DOBADREN-879848 format. One record per residue (C-alpha): residue in one letter; residue number from 1; x, y, z. Coordinates in Angstrom, 1 decimal. Each point is the difference from the previous one (the first is absolute). Layout:
BEGIN
+---------+-----+--------+--------+--------+
! residuo ! num !      x !      y !      z !
+---------+-----+--------+--------+--------+
!       A ! NUM !      X !      Y !      Z !
...
+---------+-----+--------+--------+--------+
***
This chain:
BEGIN
+---------+-----+--------+--------+--------+
! residuo ! num !      x !      y !      z !
+---------+-----+--------+--------+--------+
!       M !   1 !   -8.5 !   27.8 !   27.0 !
!       K !   2 !    3.1 !    2.5 !   -0.7 !
!       D !   3 !    0.5 !    0.9 !   -3.7 !
!       A !   4 !    3.7 !   -0.5 !    0.6 !
!       D !   5 !   -0.9 !   -3.6 !    0.6 !
!       V !   6 !   -1.9 !   -0.5 !   -2.9 !
!       I !   7 !    1.5 !   -1.0 !   -3.2 !
!       V !   8 !   -2.8 !   -0.7 !   -1.9 !
!       S !   9 !   -3.7 !    1.6 !    0.3 !
!       V !  10 !   -3.0 !   -1.0 !   -2.0 !
!       R !  11 !   -3.1 !    1.7 !    0.4 !
!       Q !  12 !   -3.2 !   -0.1 !   -1.3 !
!       L !  13 !    1.3 !   -2.5 !   -3.0 !
!       N !  14 !   -2.5 !   -1.0 !   -2.6 !
!       K !  15 !    0.4 !   -2.3 !   -3.3 !
!       T !  16 !   -2.5 !   -0.8 !   -2.0 !
!       Y !  17 !    1.4 !   -2.2 !   -3.8 !
!       K !  18 !   -2.1 !    0.9 !   -3.2 !
!       N !  19 !   -2.5 !   -3.1 !    0.3 !
!       G !  20 !   -1.2 !    1.5 !    3.3 !
!       F !  21 !    2.2 !   -2.4 !    2.5 !
!       S !  22 !    0.8 !    2.4 !    2.9 !
!       A !  23 !    3.2 !   -1.4 !    1.5 !
!       L !  24 !    0.6 !    2.5 !    2.6 !
!       K !  25 !   -2.9 !    1.9 !    2.0 !
!       G !  26 !    1.2 !    2.9 !    2.1 !
!       V !  27 !    3.0 !   -1.9 !    1.5 !
!       D !  28 !    2.0 !    1.8 !    2.7 !
!       L !  29 !    3.2 !   -0.9 !    0.9 !
!       D !  30 !    3.3 !    0.7 !    2.0 !
!       I !  31 !    3.2 !   -1.8 !   -0.4 !
!       K !  32 !    2.5 !    1.0 !    2.5 !
!       R !  33 !    3.5 !    0.4 !   -0.5 !
!       G !  34 !    2.3 !   -3.0 !    0.5 !
!       E !  35 !   -2.6 !   -2.5 !    0.8 !
!       L !  36 !   -1.1 !   -3.3 !   -1.8 !
!       L !  37 !   -3.8 !    0.1 !   -0.8 !
!       A !  38 !   -1.6 !   -3.0 !   -1.3 !
!       L !  39 !   -2.9 !    0.9 !   -2.3 !
!       L !  40 !   -2.5 !   -3.0 !    0.2 !
!       G !  41 !   -2.9 !   -1.0 !   -2.3 !
!       P !  42 !   -1.7 !   -2.4 !   -2.1 !
!       N !  43 !    0.5 !   -0.1 !   -4.1 !
!       G !  44 !   -1.4 !    3.1 !   -1.4 !
!       A !  45 !   -0.4 !    1.8 !    3.2 !
!       G !  46 !    2.1 !    3.3 !   -1.1 !
!       K !  47 !    3.6 !   -0.6 !    1.1 !
!       T !  48 !    1.9 !   -0.2 !   -3.0 !
!       T !  49 !   -2.1 !    2.8 !   -1.7 !
!       M !  50 !    0.7 !    2.1 !    3.3 !
!       I !  51 !    3.6 !   -1.1 !   -0.2 !
!       G !  52 !   -0.1 !    1.2 !   -4.0 !
!       I !  53 !   -1.2 !    3.3 !    1.0 !
!       I !  54 !    2.3 !    0.8 !    2.7 !
!       T !  55 !    3.3 !   -1.1 !   -2.6 !
!       G !  56 !   -1.1 !    2.0 !   -2.4 !
!       L !  57 !   -1.3 !   -2.7 !   -2.5 !
!       V !  58 !   -3.7 !    0.5 !    0.2 !
!       N !  59 !   -1.8 !    3.3 !   -0.1 !
!       A !  60 !   -3.0 !    0.5 !    3.0 !
!       S !  61 !   -3.0 !    1.4 !   -1.0 !
!       S !  62 !    0.0 !    2.5 !    2.9 !
!       G !  63 !    1.4 !    0.2 !    3.6 !
!       S !  64 !    3.7 !    0.5 !    0.7 !
!       V !  65 !    3.2 !   -1.3 !    0.9 !
!       T !  66 !    3.2 !    1.5 !    1.5 !
!       V !  67 !    3.4 !   -2.1 !    0.3 !
!       D !  68 !    2.5 !    1.9 !    2.5 !
!       G !  69 !   -1.9 !    3.0 !   -0.3 !
!       Y !  70 !   -0.2 !   -0.1 !   -4.1 !
!       D !  71 !   -3.4 !   -0.1 !   -1.7 !
!       I !  72 !    0.0 !   -3.0 !   -2.3 !
!       G !  73 !   -1.7 !    1.9 !   -2.8 !
!       R !  74 !    1.9 !    2.9 !    0.2 !
!       D !  75 !    3.8 !   -0.7 !    1.0 !
!       F !  76 !    0.4 !   -3.4 !   -1.6 !
!       R !  77 !    3.4 !    0.2 !   -1.1 !
!       Q !  78 !    1.1 !    0.8 !    3.6 !
!       I !  79 !   -1.9 !   -3.0 !    1.6 !
!       R !  80 !    0.7 !   -2.6 !   -2.5 !
!       P !  81 !    3.9 !   -0.5 !    0.9 !
!       K !  82 !   -1.3 !   -0.5 !    3.6 !
!       I !  83 !   -2.5 !   -3.1 !   -0.7 !
!       G !  84 !    1.1 !   -3.4 !   -1.0 !
!       L !  85 !   -2.4 !   -2.7 !   -1.1 !
!       V !  86 !    0.1 !   -4.0 !   -0.2 !
!       P !  87 !   -3.0 !   -0.1 !   -2.3 !
!       Q !  88 !   -2.2 !   -3.8 !   -0.4 !
!       E !  89 !    0.7 !   -0.3 !   -3.6 !
!       L !  90 !    3.1 !   -1.8 !   -0.9 !
!       L !  91 !    2.9 !    0.8 !   -2.9 !
!       T !  92 !   -0.5 !   -2.6 !   -2.6 !
!       D !  93 !    1.9 !    1.4 !   -3.2 !
!       S !  94 !    3.2 !    2.1 !    1.0 !
!       F !  95 !    2.9 !   -1.1 !   -1.9 !
!       E !  96 !    2.1 !    2.3 !    2.2 !
!       T !  97 !    2.4 !   -1.6 !    2.6 !
!       V !  98 !   -1.0 !    0.3 !    3.9 !
!       W !  99 !    2.8 !    2.5 !    0.4 !
!       A ! 100 !   -0.7 !    2.3 !   -3.0 !
!       T ! 101 !   -3.6 !   -0.3 !    1.2 !
!       V ! 102 !    0.1 !    1.4 !    3.5 !
!       S ! 103 !    2.9 !    2.2 !   -0.6 !
!       F ! 104 !   -2.2 !    1.6 !   -2.6 !
!       S ! 105 !   -2.7 !    0.1 !    2.1 !
!       R ! 106 !    2.1 !    2.4 !    2.2 !
!       G ! 107 !    0.8 !    2.0 !   -2.7 !
!       L ! 108 !   -3.5 !    0.8 !   -0.6 !
!       F ! 109 !   -0.3 !    1.8 !    3.1 !
!       G ! 110 !    3.0 !    2.4 !   -0.8 !
!       K ! 111 !    2.0 !   -1.8 !    2.5 !
!       P ! 112 !    3.6 !   -0.2 !   -0.8 !
!       A ! 113 !    1.6 !   -3.5 !   -0.3 !
!       N ! 114 !    0.9 !   -2.0 !    3.2 !
!       P ! 115 !    1.4 !   -3.4 !   -0.8 !
!       E ! 116 !    0.5 !   -0.9 !    3.6 !
!       L ! 117 !   -3.7 !    0.8 !    1.1 !
!       I ! 118 !   -1.3 !   -2.2 !   -3.4 !
!       E ! 119 !    2.6 !   -2.7 !    1.2 !
!       K ! 120 !   -1.4 !   -0.1 !    3.5 !
!       I ! 121 !   -3.6 !    0.0 !   -0.8 !
!       L ! 122 !    0.4 !   -2.9 !   -2.6 !
!       R ! 123 !    2.2 !   -1.9 !    2.8 !
!       D ! 124 !   -2.9 !    0.6 !    2.4 !
!       L ! 125 !   -2.6 !   -1.7 !   -2.4 !
!       S ! 126 !    2.1 !   -2.6 !   -0.8 !
!       L ! 127 !    0.3 !    1.3 !   -3.7 !
!       W ! 128 !    3.8 !    0.4 !   -0.1 !
!       D ! 129 !    0.5 !   -3.1 !   -2.0 !
!       K ! 130 !   -2.5 !    0.5 !   -2.1 !
!       R ! 131 !    1.2 !    3.9 !   -1.0 !
!       N ! 132 !    1.3 !   -0.8 !   -3.3 !
!       N ! 133 !   -3.2 !   -1.9 !   -1.0 !
!       K ! 134 !   -2.7 !    1.6 !   -2.2 !
!       I ! 135 !   -3.1 !    0.3 !    1.7 !
!       L ! 136 !   -1.8 !   -2.1 !   -2.6 !
!       S ! 137 !    1.7 !   -2.9 !    0.8 !
!       L ! 138 !   -1.1 !    0.2 !    4.1 !
!       S ! 139 !   -2.3 !   -2.4 !    1.7 !
!       G ! 140 !   -3.4 !    2.2 !    1.4 !
!       G ! 141 !    1.8 !   -0.1 !    3.9 !
!       M ! 142 !    3.3 !    1.8 !   -1.6 !
!       K ! 143 !   -2.1 !    2.6 !   -2.2 !
!       R ! 144 !   -1.8 !    1.0 !    3.4 !
!       R ! 145 !    3.4 !    0.3 !    1.6 !
!       V ! 146 !    0.8 !    2.6 !   -3.0 !
!       L ! 147 !   -3.1 !    1.9 !    0.4 !
!       I ! 148 !    1.2 !    0.5 !    3.8 !
!       A ! 149 !    3.4 !    1.3 !   -1.0 !
!       K ! 150 !   -1.3 !    2.1 !   -2.4 !
!       A ! 151 !   -2.4 !    1.4 !    2.6 !
!       L ! 152 !    3.1 !    0.7 !    2.3 !
!       A ! 153 !    2.6 !    1.3 !   -2.7 !
!       H ! 154 !   -0.8 !    3.5 !    0.5 !
!       E ! 155 !   -0.2 !   -0.2 !    4.0 !
!       P ! 156 !   -3.8 !    1.1 !    0.7 !
!       V ! 157 !   -1.0 !    1.3 !    3.1 !
!       L ! 158 !   -3.8 !   -1.4 !   -0.7 !
!       L ! 159 !   -0.3 !   -3.6 !   -0.9 !
!       F ! 160 !   -2.7 !   -1.6 !   -1.5 !
!       L ! 161 !    0.0 !   -3.7 !    0.0 !
!       D ! 162 !   -3.2 !   -1.5 !   -2.2 !
!       E ! 163 !   -0.3 !   -3.4 !    0.8 !
!       P ! 164 !    3.6 !   -0.7 !   -0.5 !
!       T ! 165 !    0.3 !   -3.5 !    1.3 !
!       A ! 166 !   -3.1 !   -1.3 !   -1.8 !
!       G ! 167 !    1.2 !   -3.4 !   -1.8 !
!       V ! 168 !    3.5 !    0.2 !    1.3 !
!       D ! 169 !    2.1 !   -2.8 !    1.7 !
!       V ! 170 !    0.6 !    0.2 !    3.8 !
!       E ! 171 !    3.8 !    1.1 !   -0.6 !
!       L ! 172 !   -1.1 !    3.3 !   -1.4 !
!       R ! 173 !   -2.7 !    0.7 !    2.5 !
!       H ! 174 !    2.7 !    0.0 !    2.8 !
!       D ! 175 !    2.7 !    1.8 !   -2.2 !
!       M ! 176 !   -2.8 !    2.7 !   -0.5 !
!       W ! 177 !   -1.1 !    0.7 !    3.6 !
!       R ! 178 !    3.5 !   -0.4 !    1.2 !
!       M ! 179 !    0.3 !    3.0 !   -2.6 !
!       V ! 180 !   -3.0 !    1.7 !    0.9 !
!       R ! 181 !    0.9 !    0.2 !    3.8 !
!       K ! 182 !    3.4 !    1.6 !   -1.0 !
!       L ! 183 !   -1.6 !    2.4 !   -2.1 !
!       Q ! 184 !   -2.6 !    1.1 !    2.5 !
!       E ! 185 !    3.0 !    0.2 !    2.9 !
!       N ! 186 !    1.3 !    2.5 !   -2.5 !
!       G ! 187 !   -2.9 !    2.0 !    0.3 !
!       V ! 188 !   -1.6 !   -1.2 !   -3.4 !
!       T ! 189 !   -4.1 !    0.3 !   -0.1 !
!       I ! 190 !   -1.4 !   -3.5 !   -1.2 !
!       V ! 191 !   -3.7 !   -0.4 !   -1.1 !
!       L ! 192 !   -0.4 !   -3.8 !   -0.6 !
!       T ! 193 !   -2.9 !   -2.0 !   -1.3 !
!       T ! 194 !   -0.2 !   -3.9 !    0.2 !
!       H ! 195 !   -2.4 !   -2.8 !    0.1 !
!       Y ! 196 !    2.6 !   -1.8 !    2.1 !
!       I ! 197 !   -1.3 !    1.6 !    2.9 !
!       E ! 198 !    2.1 !   -1.4 !    2.7 !
!       E ! 199 !    2.6 !    2.1 !   -1.8 !
!       A ! 200 !   -1.8 !    3.2 !    1.1 !
!       E ! 201 !   -0.4 !   -1.4 !    3.5 !
!       D ! 202 !    3.4 !   -0.6 !    0.5 !
!       M ! 203 !    1.3 !    3.3 !   -1.7 !
!       A ! 204 !   -2.4 !    2.8 !    0.0 !
!       D ! 205 !   -0.1 !    2.8 !    2.7 !
!       R ! 206 !   -3.7 !    1.1 !   -1.0 !
!       I ! 207 !   -2.5 !   -2.1 !   -1.7 !
!       A ! 208 !   -2.5 !    1.9 !   -2.7 !
!       V ! 209 !   -3.1 !   -2.0 !   -1.6 !
!       I ! 210 !   -1.4 !    1.0 !   -3.5 !
!       N ! 211 !   -3.4 !   -1.8 !   -1.2 !
!       Q ! 212 !   -1.7 !    1.4 !   -2.8 !
!       G ! 213 !    2.2 !    3.5 !   -0.6 !
!       E ! 214 !   -0.9 !    0.7 !    3.6 !
!       I ! 215 !    2.3 !    0.2 !    2.9 !
!       M ! 216 !   -1.8 !   -2.3 !    2.5 !
!       L ! 217 !    2.8 !    0.4 !    2.9 !
!       I ! 218 !    3.3 !    1.2 !    0.5 !
!       E ! 219 !    2.0 !   -0.7 !    3.5 !
!       E ! 220 !    2.9 !   -1.0 !    1.7 !
!       K ! 221 !    0.4 !   -3.9 !   -0.3 !
!       E ! 222 !    0.5 !   -0.8 !    3.7 !
!       K ! 223 !   -3.6 !    2.2 !    0.8 !
!       L ! 224 !   -1.6 !   -1.5 !   -2.9 !
!       M ! 225 !    0.7 !   -3.5 !    1.1 !
!       H ! 226 !   -0.6 !    1.0 !    3.7 !
!       Q ! 227 !   -3.6 !    1.9 !   -1.1 !
!       L ! 228 !   -1.3 !   -2.9 !   -2.5 !
!       G ! 229 !    1.8 !   -3.0 !    0.8 !
!       K ! 230 !   -1.8 !   -2.7 !    1.9 !
!       K ! 231 !    1.8 !   -2.8 !    2.3 !
!       E ! 232 !   -1.4 !   -3.7 !    0.0 !
!       L ! 233 !    0.6 !   -2.3 !    2.8 !
!       H ! 234 !   -0.3 !   -3.8 !   -1.6 !
!       I ! 235 !   -1.2 !   -2.3 !    2.7 !
!       Q ! 236 !    0.8 !   -3.8 !   -0.7 !
!       L ! 237 !   -2.9 !   -2.0 !    1.7 !
!       D ! 238 !    0.1 !   -3.5 !    1.3 !
!       K ! 239 !   -3.3 !   -0.6 !   -1.0 !
!       A ! 240 !   -1.8 !    1.3 !   -3.2 !
!       L ! 241 !   -2.8 !    2.5 !    0.4 !
!       M ! 242 !   -3.1 !   -0.4 !   -2.6 !
!       F ! 243 !   -0.8 !    3.4 !    0.9 !
!       I ! 244 !    0.9 !    3.2 !    2.3 !
!       P ! 245 !   -1.6 !    0.0 !    3.3 !
!       P ! 246 !   -2.8 !    2.7 !    0.5 !
!       E ! 247 !    2.0 !    0.9 !    3.2 !
!       L ! 248 !    2.7 !    1.1 !   -2.4 !
!       A ! 249 !   -2.1 !    2.4 !   -2.0 !
!       S ! 250 !    1.5 !    2.9 !    1.0 !
!       Y ! 251 !    3.5 !   -0.9 !   -1.0 !
!       Q ! 252 !    1.1 !    0.2 !   -4.0 !
!       L ! 253 !    0.8 !   -3.6 !   -0.5 !
!       G ! 254 !   -0.1 !   -2.3 !   -2.6 !
!       L ! 255 !    0.5 !   -4.2 !   -0.8 !
!       V ! 256 !    2.3 !   -1.3 !   -2.5 !
!       N ! 257 !    2.0 !   -3.4 !   -0.3 !
!       E ! 258 !   -3.6 !   -1.9 !    0.2 !
!       G ! 259 !   -0.6 !    1.5 !    3.2 !
!       K ! 260 !    3.3 !   -0.4 !    1.4 !
!       T ! 261 !    1.5 !    3.7 !    0.1 !
!       L ! 262 !   -1.9 !    2.7 !    1.7 !
!       I ! 263 !    1.4 !    3.6 !   -0.8 !
!       Y ! 264 !   -0.5 !    2.8 !    2.0 !
!       T ! 265 !    0.4 !    3.3 !   -2.0 !
!       Y ! 266 !    0.4 !    3.8 !    1.4 !
!       D ! 267 !    1.5 !    3.3 !   -1.2 !
!       T ! 268 !    3.3 !    0.8 !    0.6 !
!       Q ! 269 !   -0.7 !    3.5 !    1.1 !
!       Q ! 270 !   -1.8 !   -1.6 !    2.8 !
!       E ! 271 !    2.6 !   -2.3 !    0.9 !
!       H ! 272 !    0.6 !    1.3 !    3.4 !
!       G ! 273 !   -3.9 !   -0.1 !    1.0 !
!       Q ! 274 !   -0.1 !   -3.0 !   -1.4 !
!       Q ! 275 !    2.4 !   -1.7 !    2.1 !
!       L ! 276 !   -2.8 !   -0.1 !    2.6 !
!       G ! 277 !   -2.4 !   -0.9 !   -2.6 !
!       I ! 278 !    2.7 !   -3.5 !   -0.8 !
!       A ! 279 !    0.2 !   -0.8 !    3.5 !
!       S ! 280 !   -4.1 !    0.4 !    0.4 !
!       F ! 281 !   -0.1 !   -2.3 !   -3.2 !
!       M ! 282 !    2.6 !   -2.6 !    0.8 !
!       K ! 283 !   -1.8 !   -0.4 !    4.1 !
!       R ! 284 !   -3.6 !   -0.4 !   -2.2 !
!       L ! 285 !    1.5 !   -2.9 !   -1.8 !
!       D ! 286 !    1.2 !   -1.5 !    3.0 !
!       Q ! 287 !   -3.5 !    0.6 !    1.4 !
!       L ! 288 !   -1.6 !   -1.5 !   -2.9 !
!       K ! 289 !    2.7 !   -3.2 !    0.3 !
!       I ! 290 !    1.0 !    0.9 !   -3.2 !
!       E ! 291 !    3.8 !   -1.3 !   -0.1 !
!       F ! 292 !    2.7 !    0.6 !   -2.1 !
!       S ! 293 !    3.7 !   -1.3 !   -0.8 !
!       D ! 294 !    1.5 !    3.4 !   -1.7 !
!       L ! 295 !   -0.4 !    3.6 !   -0.6 !
!       K ! 296 !    1.6 !    2.1 !   -2.6 !
!       S ! 297 !   -0.6 !    3.7 !   -1.0 !
!       K ! 298 !    0.3 !    1.5 !   -3.6 !
!       E ! 299 !   -0.1 !    3.5 !   -0.7 !
!       S ! 300 !   -1.2 !    1.7 !   -3.4 !
!       S ! 301 !    2.5 !    0.4 !   -2.8 !
!       L ! 302 !    0.0 !    3.0 !   -2.1 !
!       E ! 303 !   -1.6 !   -2.0 !   -2.7 !
!       E ! 304 !   -2.8 !   -0.9 !    1.7 !
!       I ! 305 !   -0.8 !    3.6 !    1.1 !
!       F ! 306 !    0.5 !    0.9 !   -3.3 !
!       V ! 307 !   -2.5 !   -2.6 !   -1.4 !
!       N ! 308 !   -2.7 !    0.9 !    2.2 !
!       L ! 309 !    0.4 !    3.8 !   -0.5 !
!       V ! 310 !   -0.8 !   -0.6 !   -3.8 !
!       R ! 311 !   -2.9 !   -2.4 !    0.4 !
!       E ! 312 !   -1.7 !    2.2 !    2.5 !
!       A ! 313 !    0.5 !    2.8 !   -2.7 !
!       K ! 314 !   -2.2 !   -2.0 !   -2.7 !
+---------+-----+--------+--------+--------+
***
């Protein structure tokens, strides 16, 4: 990967807290300019710690981070205006209005006043009608919208979304993803952590999986789904089977639904070659006089791949 294609470069990043807990262990990661990277991992995996280090909120124990060619430790003043962060924590007690809070956030980064931009952001997040309301009076979902608006007010080129849709309504999720797509079209690089893995599957260009402070893999989403995914053929039987016949032992099979459904599982990366396998399998069923009424195929979701990866790492 060329340096010009990389906006964030993380090398041998380590973070050990005073209590001895190692949150990050030698993490290497490149984030491509203009991509949407989904950073997935179970609770405590190190996602928020890594984001905290890249955004300058947490000090690393060792290792290096560069953002747009600047070193995060040495050149923090040059880096910080380039980064937007939507944290997990909600604002709870501000007596400022929505308009004042978002406008002030822009000013903190030395950007000149831009009422037109602030109005556009508030309208895009369905906050315009609440612009004169105090933060204290808003619902949890509205406070989450304000956090997003604050992160966008200074027009960052790199945006971190740390569980941005946790506990919010469907309308906000739709508003947010519509805005995220627009931001990416305009060249903003986006890093997303989420427990809604279907969002990552829908939105991400690449997937990084972190577990116990280590990057397990980082791959293009489509390639990952192809390499690690599986397909299942669900066969609805006319007559329930008590057990899988020994003549079918060479196939990866399972019986469910009280023996009324036979499931044949195969790797998606072997799909082309397995077509002959499926044909021979169906012929074998016919030879064994196992009759069926329906066939359905099912492909692994990103969530199933993620769960299997984490489970195998334990």
